[in-house]
Each structure stands twice: as C-alpha cells, then as structure tokens.
BAPADREN-35051 format. One record per residue: x, y, z of N, C-alpha, C, O in turn; residue in three letters; residue number from 0. Coordinates in steps of 0.02 Angstrom, whole numbers, plus 50000, padded with zeros to 5 digits. Example, Ala and Ser with C-alpha at 12.3 -4.5 7.8 and 13.67 -1.06 7.14 Angstrom:
BEGIN
npx,npy,npz,capx,capy,capz,cpx,cpy,cpz,opx,opy,opz,res,n
50660,49716,50390,50615,49775,50390,50660,49835,50390,50712,49834,50423,ALA,0 $
50642,49888,50354,50684,49947,50357,50645,50002,50394,50670,50057,50402,SER,1 $
***
This chain:
BEGIN
npx,npy,npz,capx,capy,capz,cpx,cpy,cpz,opx,opy,opz,res,n
52315,50675,50098,52250,50703,50115,52223,50747,50059,52164,50746,50044,UNK,0 $
52268,50786,50028,52245,50829,49973,52223,50788,49913,52175,50805,49879,UNK,1 $
52260,50733,49900,52241,50689,49845,52171,50661,49856,52131,50656,49809,UNK,2 $
52156,50642,49918,52090,50616,49934,52036,50668,49921,51983,50652,49895,UNK,3 $
52049,50730,49939,52000,50784,49928,51989,50794,49853,51933,50807,49831,UNK,4 $
52042,50789,49813,52034,50794,49740,51992,50737,49714,51951,50746,49669,UNK,5 $
52002,50678,49741,51962,50620,49720,51889,50631,49739,51845,50618,49698,UNK,6 $
51876,50654,49799,51807,50668,49820,51775,50721,49775,51717,50715,49756,UNK,7 $
51815,50772,49758,51789,50826,49716,51774,50800,49645,51724,50821,49615,UNK,8 $
51816,50756,49619,51803,50728,49552,51739,50687,49551,51697,50696,49507,UNK,9 $
51731,50643,49600,51671,50601,49602,51609,50645,49613,51557,50633,49582,UNK,10 $
51615,50695,49657,51558,50739,49670,51539,50778,49607,51480,50787,49593,UNK,11 $
51588,50802,49570,51575,50840,49509,51536,50798,49459,51487,50821,49430,UNK,12 $
51557,50736,49449,51523,50692,49402,51452,50677,49426,51404,50679,49386,UNK,13 $
51444,50661,49490,51378,50644,49516,51331,50705,49515,51273,50698,49493,UNK,14 $
51355,50762,49536,51313,50822,49537,51293,50841,49466,51235,50857,49453,UNK,15 $
51340,50838,49419,51324,50855,49350,51275,50806,49319,51231,50826,49280,UNK,16 $
51281,50742,49336,51234,50693,49311,51163,50705,49339,51114,50697,49303,UNK,17 $
51158,50724,49402,51093,50738,49432,51061,50798,49397,51002,50796,49379,UNK,18 $
51099,50852,49389,51071,50912,49358,51054,50899,49285,51001,50920,49262,UNK,19 $
51098,50864,49249,51084,50848,49179,51022,50804,49173,50983,50811,49126,UNK,20 $
51012,50759,49221,50953,50716,49221,50888,50756,49229,50837,50739,49200,UNK,21 $
50891,50809,49269,50832,50851,49278,50817,50893,49216,50759,50907,49201,UNK,22 $
50869,50913,49181,50861,50959,49124,50849,50922,49058,50818,50949,49012,UNK,23 $
50875,50861,49053,50872,50824,48990,50801,50814,48965,50756,50797,49003,UNK,24 $
50792,50826,48901,50727,50815,48868,50740,50771,48807,50777,50791,48762,UNK,25 $
50710,50711,48803,50721,50668,48745,50699,50702,48680,50653,50743,48680,UNK,26 $
50732,50684,48626,50717,50714,48561,50645,50702,48540,50615,50743,48506,UNK,27 $
50617,50645,48560,50548,50629,48540,50496,50675,48572,50441,50682,48546,UNK,28 $
50513,50707,48627,50467,50752,48661,50473,50825,48637,50430,50866,48652,UNK,29 $
50525,50840,48601,50537,50909,48579,50493,50926,48519,50478,50882,48478,UNK,30 $
50473,50989,48513,50435,51009,48453,50479,51007,48391,50540,51007,48395,UNK,31 $
50447,51006,48334,50482,51004,48269,50529,51063,48263,50509,51120,48274,UNK,32 $
50591,51050,48245,50641,51103,48233,50676,51128,48295,50720,51171,48290,UNK,33 $
50659,51102,48354,50693,51124,48415,50761,51091,48421,50771,51035,48397,UNK,34 $
50807,51125,48451,50875,51099,48459,50876,51048,48516,50851,51060,48571,UNK,35 $
50906,50991,48501,50910,50937,48550,50980,50934,48579,51030,50934,48541,UNK,36 $
50985,50933,48645,51050,50925,48678,51050,50856,48711,51007,50839,48751,UNK,37 $
51100,50816,48693,51104,50748,48720,51123,50751,48794,51147,50802,48819,UNK,38 $
51112,50696,48828,51128,50692,48899,51203,50701,48909,51224,50734,48956,UNK,39 $
51243,50672,48865,51316,50678,48870,51339,50750,48863,51385,50773,48898,UNK,40 $
51308,50787,48817,51325,50858,48808,51306,50898,48870,51345,50939,48894,UNK,41 $
51247,50885,48897,51226,50920,48958,51272,50903,49016,51289,50946,49056,UNK,42 $
51291,50839,49021,51337,50818,49074,51403,50857,49068,51429,50880,49118,UNK,43 $
51429,50862,49008,51491,50899,48997,51485,50972,49014,51530,51002,49044,UNK,44 $
51429,51003,48995,51418,51074,49009,51415,51085,49085,51448,51131,49111,UNK,45 $
51377,51044,49120,51372,51053,49192,51436,51036,49229,51451,51067,49280,UNK,46 $
51474,50989,49203,51539,50975,49233,51587,51034,49223,51625,51052,49268,UNK,47 $
51583,51065,49164,51625,51123,49149,51612,51180,49197,51658,51215,49219,UNK,48 $
51549,51191,49215,51531,51247,49258,51534,51230,49332,51547,51274,49373,UNK,49 $
51523,51168,49351,51523,51151,49423,51592,51132,49449,51606,51141,49508,UNK,50 $
51635,51106,49407,51701,51084,49430,51742,51141,49461,51771,51130,49515,UNK,51 $
51746,51200,49431,51785,51253,49464,51759,51271,49533,51798,51284,49579,UNK,52 $
51694,51272,49542,51665,51290,49607,51681,51235,49657,51700,51249,49714,UNK,53 $
51672,51173,49637,51683,51117,49683,51757,51112,49702,51774,51099,49759,UNK,54 $
51801,51123,49653,51873,51118,49667,51900,51179,49703,51938,51172,49751,UNK,55 $
51882,51238,49680,51912,51300,49708,51879,51323,49773,51910,51358,49812,UNK,56 $
51817,51304,49784,51782,51323,49846,51772,51263,49891,51784,51266,49951,UNK,57 $
51750,51207,49862,51734,51149,49903,51793,51118,49939,51786,51100,49998,UNK,58 $
51850,51113,49907,51908,51083,49940,51933,51127,49998,51944,51100,50052,UNK,59 $
51942,51193,49988,51963,51233,50046,51912,51234,50103,51930,51233,50162,UNK,60 $
51848,51237,50086,51796,51237,50138,51798,51170,50175,51790,51168,50236,UNK,61 $
51807,51115,50139,51812,51050,50170,51871,51047,50218,51866,51020,50273,UNK,62 $
51927,51076,50198,51986,51078,50241,51972,51118,50304,51990,51098,50359,UNK,63 $
51939,51176,50296,51921,51217,50354,51873,51181,50402,51880,51185,50463,UNK,64 $
51825,51146,50373,51778,51108,50415,51813,51052,50453,51797,51039,50511,UNK,65 $
51862,51020,50421,51901,50969,50456,51939,50999,50515,51940,50970,50569,UNK,66 $
51969,51057,50504,52006,51090,50559,51958,51110,50615,51976,51103,50674,UNK,67 $
51899,51133,50598,51850,51152,50648,51826,51091,50688,51820,51094,50749,UNK,68 $
51814,51036,50653,51790,50975,50687,51841,50946,50735,51823,50914,50784,UNK,69 $
51906,50956,50721,51957,50931,50766,51956,50968,50833,51977,50941,50884,UNK,70 $
51931,51030,50833,51929,51070,50894,51865,51059,50935,51863,51078,50994,UNK,71 $
51815,51029,50905,51752,51018,50942,51756,50955,50984,51778,50903,50960,UNK,72 $
51735,50959,51047,51739,50900,51091,51679,50854,51083,51637,50849,51128,UNK,73 $
51674,50820,51027,51617,50775,51014,51643,50703,51019,51689,50684,50984,UNK,74 $
51612,50665,51063,51634,50596,51074,51589,50545,51039,51613,50492,51019,UNK,75 $
51526,50560,51032,51479,50513,51001,51488,50514,50925,51493,50567,50894,UNK,76 $
51490,50455,50895,51499,50450,50823,51439,50480,50785,51448,50514,50735,UNK,77 $
51379,50466,50809,51320,50493,50776,51317,50569,50780,51299,50603,50731,UNK,78 $
51335,50597,50838,51337,50670,50844,51390,50700,50799,51381,50753,50770,UNK,79 $
51446,50665,50793,51501,50688,50750,51477,50691,50677,51488,50741,50643,UNK,80 $
51446,50637,50653,51421,50635,50584,51366,50687,50574,51364,50721,50522,UNK,81 $
51321,50695,50622,51267,50744,50616,51295,50815,50615,51271,50857,50577,UNK,82 $
51344,50829,50657,51375,50896,50657,51410,50909,50591,51403,50964,50563,UNK,83 $
51447,50860,50567,51481,50868,50503,51430,50880,50447,51440,50923,50404,UNK,84 $
51376,50842,50448,51323,50850,50397,51294,50920,50399,51285,50951,50347,UNK,85 $
51280,50945,50459,51254,51013,50466,51303,51065,50443,51284,51115,50412,UNK,86 $
51367,51056,50459,51418,51104,50437,51424,51105,50361,51430,51158,50331,UNK,87 $
51424,51046,50330,51428,51044,50257,51366,51075,50225,51372,51111,50175,UNK,88 $
51308,51061,50253,51246,51091,50226,51249,51167,50232,51232,51202,50185,UNK,89 $
51269,51191,50289,51275,51263,50299,51326,51295,50253,51316,51350,50228,UNK,90 $
51381,51261,50242,51433,51287,50197,51407,51291,50125,51419,51340,50090,UNK,91 $
51373,51239,50103,51346,51239,50034,51295,51295,50025,51295,51329,49974,UNK,92 $
51250,51303,50073,51201,51357,50069,51235,51425,50071,51217,51470,50032,UNK,93 $
51283,51434,50115,51316,51498,50122,51354,51518,50059,51349,51576,50037,UNK,94 $
51390,51472,50031,51430,51488,49971,51384,51509,49914,51398,51558,49879,UNK,95 $
51330,51473,49904,51285,51491,49849,51246,51555,49862,51232,51593,49816,UNK,96 $
51229,51568,49925,51195,51631,49940,51241,51691,49930,51220,51743,49907,UNK,97 $
51305,51683,49947,51353,51737,49934,51358,51750,49859,51360,51807,49838,UNK,98 $
51359,51696,49820,51361,51704,49747,51299,51740,49721,51304,51786,49681,UNK,99 $
51240,51720,49744,51178,51750,49720,51172,51823,49741,51151,51865,49701,UNK,100 $
51191,51839,49802,51188,51909,49825,51236,51951,49783,51218,52006,49762,UNK,101 $
51296,51926,49771,51343,51963,49728,51317,51972,49658,51324,52026,49629,UNK,102 $
51287,51921,49631,51259,51926,49563,51199,51974,49562,51192,52012,49514,UNK,103 $
51157,51972,49613,51099,52016,49616,51120,52089,49619,51090,52132,49587,UNK,104 $
51172,52103,49658,51197,52172,49663,51226,52194,49596,51216,52250,49575,UNK,105 $
51263,52149,49564,51296,52166,49501,51246,52177,49444,51254,52223,49405,UNK,106 $
51194,52135,49440,51146,52137,49385,51088,52183,49401,51057,52210,49355,UNK,107 $
51072,52193,49464,51015,52234,49483,50950,52197,49477,50903,52220,49445,UNK,108 $
50946,52138,49508,50886,52096,49505,50830,52125,49547,50841,52161,49596,UNK,109 $
50769,52109,49527,50711,52126,49569,50707,52074,49625,50741,52023,49624,UNK,110 $
50665,52087,49675,50659,52042,49731,50634,51974,49710,50657,51923,49735,UNK,111 $
50586,51972,49663,50558,51908,49641,50612,51867,49604,50619,51807,49616,UNK,112 $
50649,51899,49560,50703,51864,49525,50755,51839,49575,50780,51783,49571,UNK,113 $
50772,51882,49623,50821,51863,49674,50796,51804,49715,50834,51758,49729,UNK,114 $
50733,51804,49734,50704,51750,49774,50707,51684,49737,50727,51633,49765,UNK,115 $
50687,51685,49673,50688,51624,49634,50759,51597,49625,50772,51538,49634,UNK,116 $
50804,51642,49607,50873,51620,49596,50906,51597,49661,50944,51550,49662,UNK,117 $
50890,51632,49716,50919,51613,49780,50896,51543,49800,50935,51503,49826,UNK,118 $
50832,51527,49789,50806,51461,49807,50840,51407,49765,50863,51357,49792,UNK,119 $
50842,51417,49700,50871,51367,49655,50945,51358,49669,50970,51302,49673,UNK,120 $
50981,51414,49676,51053,51410,49689,51067,51379,49757,51116,51342,49765,UNK,121 $
51027,51395,49806,51037,51366,49873,51027,51290,49871,51065,51253,49903,UNK,122 $
50977,51268,49835,50966,51195,49828,51025,51162,49792,51046,51107,49810,UNK,123 $
51051,51196,49741,51109,51169,49705,51170,51165,49751,51205,51115,49752,UNK,124 $
51182,51218,49789,51238,51218,49836,51231,51166,49890,51279,51132,49908,UNK,125 $
51170,51160,49917,51157,51109,49968,51168,51039,49940,51198,50997,49973,UNK,126 $
51143,51027,49880,51151,50961,49848,51224,50944,49838,51247,50889,49854,UNK,127 $
51262,50992,49810,51333,50980,49797,51372,50968,49862,51414,50923,49865,UNK,128 $
51357,51007,49914,51393,50999,49977,51377,50932,50010,51421,50899,50036,UNK,129 $
51314,50913,50009,51295,50850,50040,51320,50790,49999,51336,50738,50027,UNK,130 $
51323,50798,49933,51354,50745,49891,51428,50737,49908,51453,50681,49915,UNK,131 $
51463,50794,49916,51534,50791,49934,51542,50755,50001,51586,50713,50008,UNK,132 $
51500,50773,50049,51505,50740,50115,51490,50665,50109,51525,50624,50138,UNK,133 $
51438,50648,50071,51421,50577,50062,51476,50538,50027,51492,50482,50047,UNK,134 $
51505,50568,49976,51561,50536,49941,51620,50527,49989,51653,50475,49989,UNK,135 $
51634,50579,50028,51690,50576,50075,51679,50519,50126,51725,50480,50139,UNK,136 $
51620,50515,50155,51606,50463,50204,51609,50394,50172,51638,50348,50200,UNK,137 $
51580,50387,50113,51579,50322,50079,51650,50300,50060,51667,50242,50071,UNK,138 $
51690,50345,50032,51757,50325,50011,51804,50315,50070,51849,50274,50067,UNK,139 $
51794,50353,50125,51835,50341,50184,51818,50273,50214,51863,50237,50237,UNK,140 $
51754,50255,50215,51734,50190,50240,51762,50134,50197,51783,50082,50223,UNK,141 $
51762,50144,50131,51789,50095,50085,51864,50087,50096,51890,50032,50096,UNK,142 $
51898,50143,50106,51971,50142,50118,51986,50104,50183,52032,50063,50185,UNK,143 $
51948,50118,50236,51959,50085,50300,51946,50010,50294,51985,49970,50322,UNK,144 $
51893,49990,50259,51879,49918,50251,51934,49886,50209,51954,49829,50223,UNK,145 $
51960,49920,50158,52012,49893,50116,52077,49885,50156,52112,49835,50148,UNK,146 $
52092,49933,50199,52153,49930,50238,52150,49872,50289,52202,49843,50305,UNK,147 $
52089,49857,50314,52082,49802,50362,52092,49734,50330,52115,49688,50363,UNK,148 $
52074,49728,50266,52077,49662,50233,52146,49647,50205,52162,49589,50191,UNK,149 $
52189,49698,50197,52255,49684,50169,52308,49680,50222,52366,49669,50207,UNK,150 $
***
C-alpha cells in the first residue's frame, strides 16, 4: 500500500509540475532582447524540486488519514463514495495550503492584499495537486484491478 502511494505521489509530482511549468513557460521568441530564457525542462525540474517534498511529506500521510476516515464512514453507494473522497481530498489540499500561507503571512508580515492574492493562488495550487493525486489514485487503482482480472 505504501509503495502504491509513492507511485501516486511520483506521477502527481510530474503532472502537477508540468501543468505549472506550462502556465509559466514563455518561448524565447516572445521574450524581449537580452531577457533570460528558461526552458520548459528547466521549469519542470524547478517545480518538481519544490513540489515533491510537499506531495511526499504531506500528501502521502494525508492520503493515509483520509483512507482511514473513509473506512469508518457508512457509505454504500459508489458515486457517493467517490464524491465524498473527492470532497475530502479537495478540502485537504485547500487546508494544507492555507495553513502554509497563514504561517508565511505571520512570519513575513504581509498586508491583507498580499495575503489575499497569495492565499488564492496557493489554494488553487493545493486544490489542483490534491485533485490530481486523487485522479491518479483512482486511475491507477482501476488499471490495477483491470490488469488483475485479465491475468
């Protein structure tokens, strides 16, 4: 089970970093003369370097806790189960990033406007990463179940 969570975290890290790098990447032809160009691969590496510790050190334990919580909930419908899981992962991603932003705001002494902007961006990043992890988990578990049925 732990190996599967590491696999989900690896795939999520690559996908999340690729999405963020895709939003930030600017082709060299669009940059002004003399501006520094960062390739997509470099941006991907930078975002993987910064997102991997969060996804591995926070995402895996939170995923484990959510699994333990879901075992205690009396949900019989498959759609309700998936929707509840989706909501829990979304809430966990938002919560983790908001805790980070509040801690950073207190430490740095941000103004309300700076805090609002950073909270929105960070919350979207946390939500995206958490939902990607959930999507990867569902997709790879479904693939594993289909593979086990055919062998």
